[in-house]
C-alpha positions in Angstrom: 0.0 0.0 0.0 2.8 2.2 0.8 4.2 1.8 -2.9 0.9 2.8 -4.3 0.7 6.2 -2.5 4.4 6.8 -3.2 3.6 6.1 -6.9 0.6 8.3 -6.9 2.5 11.2 -5.3 5.3 10.8 -7.9 2.7 10.9 -10.7 1.0 13.9 -9.3 4.3 15.6 -9.0 5.3 14.9 -12.6 1.9 16.1 -13.9 2.4 19.4 -11.8 6.1 19.8 -13.1 4.8 19.5 -16.7 2.0 22.0 -16.2 4.4 24.3 -14.7 7.1 24.0 -17.4 4.6 24.1 -20.4 3.1 27.4 -18.9 6.6 29.1 -18.4 8.0 28.6 -21.9 7.1 29.7 -25.4 4.8 32.4 -26.9 1.3 32.2 -25.6 0.2 34.7 -28.2 -0.9 37.0 -25.4 1.9 39.5 -25.7 1.2 43.1 -26.1 1.1 44.1 -29.8 3.6 46.6 -30.9 2.4 50.1 -31.1 1.1 51.1 -34.6 0.6 54.0 -36.5 -0.7 54.9 -39.9 0.9 57.4 -42.4 -0.7 59.5 -44.9 0.7 62.0 -47.3 -0.9 64.6 -49.4 -1.6 63.9 -52.9 -3.2 67.3 -53.7 -3.9 70.7 -52.0 -6.5 72.6 -53.6 -7.2 76.4 -52.9 -10.0 78.4 -54.2 -9.8 80.3 -57.6 -7.5 83.2 -57.3 -5.2 81.6 -54.6 -2.1 79.7 -55.0 -1.9 76.4 -53.1 1.5 75.9 -51.6 3.7 73.2 -53.2 4.5 71.1 -50.2 3.8 67.6 -49.2 2.2 67.5 -45.9 2.4 64.2 -43.9 0.2 63.1 -41.1 1.0 60.3 -38.9 -1.9 58.8 -36.9 -0.8 57.5 -33.6 -2.9 56.0 -30.8 -3.1 59.3 -29.0 -1.9 62.2 -31.4 -1.6 63.2 -35.0 1.8 64.2 -36.0 2.1 66.7 -38.8 5.3 67.3 -40.9 6.4 68.8 -44.2 4.8 72.3 -43.7 8.1 73.9 -43.2 7.7 77.7 -43.3 4.7 77.6 -45.6 1.5 79.6 -44.3 -1.3 77.0 -44.9 -5.2 77.3 -44.4 -6.1 76.0 -42.1 -2.9 77.0 -40.0 -1.3 73.8 -39.9 2.2 73.4 -38.3 4.8 70.7 -38.1 4.0 69.4 -34.6 1.9 66.9 -32.6 -1.8 67.6 -32.2 -4.3 65.8 -30.2 -7.1 64.3 -32.1 -9.7 66.9 -30.9 -7.4 69.9 -31.7 -6.6 68.5 -35.2 -10.1 67.8 -36.1 -11.2 71.2 -35.0 -9.1 72.8 -37.8 -11.5 71.1 -40.5 -14.9 71.9 -41.5 -15.4 68.5 -43.3 -13.6 65.2 -42.5 -11.9 63.9 -39.5 -9.4 61.4 -38.5 -8.8 59.1 -35.4 -6.5 56.4 -34.3 -8.7 53.9 -36.0 -8.6 55.6 -39.4 -7.6 53.2 -42.0 -9.1 54.5 -45.3 -6.9 54.5 -48.3 -7.5 58.0 -48.9 -8.6 60.8 -46.5 -10.1 64.2 -47.6 -10.1 67.1 -45.2 -11.8 70.4 -46.0 -11.5 73.8 -44.4 -14.5 76.2 -45.4 -14.0 79.9 -44.9 -17.5 81.5 -44.9 -16.9 85.2 -44.6 -14.5 87.8 -45.1 -14.3 91.6 -45.1 -12.8 91.4 -48.6 -15.6 89.3 -50.3 -19.3 89.4 -50.5 -21.3 87.7 -47.9 -22.3 84.2 -48.7 -19.4 83.1 -50.7 -17.5 80.2 -49.3 -13.9 79.3 -49.9 -12.9 75.7 -49.6 -9.3 74.6 -49.0 -9.0 70.9 -49.7 -6.3 68.4 -48.6 -6.5 65.0 -50.1 -4.2 62.4 -48.3 -3.3 58.9 -49.5 -2.1 56.2 -47.2 1.6 55.4 -47.4 
């Protein structure tokens, strides 16, 4: 009877050891994914008739918590884009139409800023500044 208990204890110990070893090694697929970002670059910048659009390539990188804009350089753009990091709320507030988020994954993104009034033009005329971005 003593051998039966000894063998049972040995078998249980081996099973416990195998469970411990199998749970400690190898990739369980539960590791955190690497941080991701999505990069877009302008394919066109369109300004209203009579205004010259700058010839720059603006790049926006969508991160989990921010939008990084680059490529503006010293150009004055409408809206007032700068080479810097924006939080999503501030970046989307620049545009009248279109928006982006950390989950944006479209091949093309179009953002439009509409100026609705000015002292130099008649009331009711709208001027659209359109930026079309392509996923890189």
